N, C-alpha and C positions, 0 to 999 in steps of 0.2 A: 157807142157807149150809152146806156140808158141814164137818165136823170135821176139823181136822188131824191126821194121824197123827204120832205121837211115834216117833222113831227111836230105838231101844234101843243104846247103846254099851257095848261090855264094858271094864269096869275093869281097869286093871293089878293083877294081885294082887302084893302086897308079899312079896318072897322073903327068905329068911332063910337064907344061906348062911352057914355057920360055918368050912368048909375050901373053899379055893380053890388055883387053880395060877397062876402068875404065868410068863408066858413073855416072856424079853427077847431082842432081836433086835438085837444091837449091830454096826451096819455102821460103814464110816468115816467117814462124813459125818453119820450121823444114829441115833438110838437108838429103838426102838419097845418099849413097855411094854404089855402086854396082860393082864389079869386075867381068867381064864376059870373056870367051875364045874367041877367033878368031870367032868361029861358033855361038856365042851367047849363051851359056850355062852358068848358073849362077855359078860362084866359091864362092864368098863371098858377103854379103849384111849385111851392118851396118847402123845404124841411131844413133844420139846421146841418144836417151832414151834406146838404147841397152846397151849402157856403163853405164847407169845409172843417167843421166841429164834428169830431170823432168820440166814440166811447162814452164815457160819463160827461164830458163836456157839452155834449149836445143836447142835455137836459137842462143847462142854466138859464137863467134869465136874460144874460147877455147874448147867448146864442139864438135865442128866439127872437129876441128884438132885433138882431141884425138880419135875421131870414126874413121878418116881416118888414123891415126897410127894403131890402131887395126886391121882394114880391110887390110892394106897393111902387117901387120906382119903376119897375118894369112893366106894369099895369098903366102906369100913367104914360110912359114913354111910347109902348107900342100901340094900347089901344086909347088912349085918351080919357081914362077913367078919372072922375074928379069925386065923385060921392059913392060912400059904401055903407050898406047896412052890415053888421058884423054880427054873426051866429056862432056862438062859441059852446062847445060840447066837450064833455070829460073832466076827470078830477085832477089832472095834471098840473104843475106849478108854472106851465107856461100861458096861461090864461091872460093875465094882466100884461105881462111883457108884449104879447103878440099885438093886443090893442093898442098899446104906446107905440111900437114900431110902425103900424100901419099909419097912425096920425103922425109921426115924425117923418113918415117917409113922403108926407104930402097929400095925402088923402083926408077928405072930410068925412067924419063918422056921423051918420044921421042917427043910426039907432043900434041898441046894443041887445041881444036876445039870448038867454041862457036855454040851451036846448038839452042841457044833461038830463039823463033818466034820473029818477028818484031811487034812492038806495032801497034795497030789500035785503030780506033776511037779518041784518043787524048782528049784533054780537050775542055770544051763547050766554044763556041764562045762567045765573051763579047755582052752583049745587045746593040741595037742601041740606040743612045742618043735621049732623049726628045726633042720634038719641041715645 
C-alpha cells in the first residue's frame, strides 16, 4: 500500500499594522467603511447591512456608527491597528457618525481629509419674465 502524500498549506502570517487608512464612502442610502494599510491592501470592510441593518435603517446615523465601531474593533484585534488617517468621500448622512464610530471603537484619528468631488451643473436658471 503506497504512502499518502501530505499537502503543505501556507499559514497566514499575522500582520502587525500600526498605522492604517480608513476610507469612508457616504452615499445617500448606504455608507461603506474600509480600513486599508498604507500600501492599499484591504484589512477590514464594513457596511451597516453587514451588521444587520436593512432597508431604510441602514442609512441612519446609529447604523453607521455601529458599523464603524465593528470595523475599528476588528482592525484593532486582528491587525493591531492603533492610528488611522480618515478619507471621507460622498454627500451622504453617514460622514460624521462614521468618524465618531472609528474613534469610539478605539482608534486614534491622526487626520481627516475630505475627498468629495466638487458639485457641477448646479440648479436650473429661473425662466425669463414674460413680456
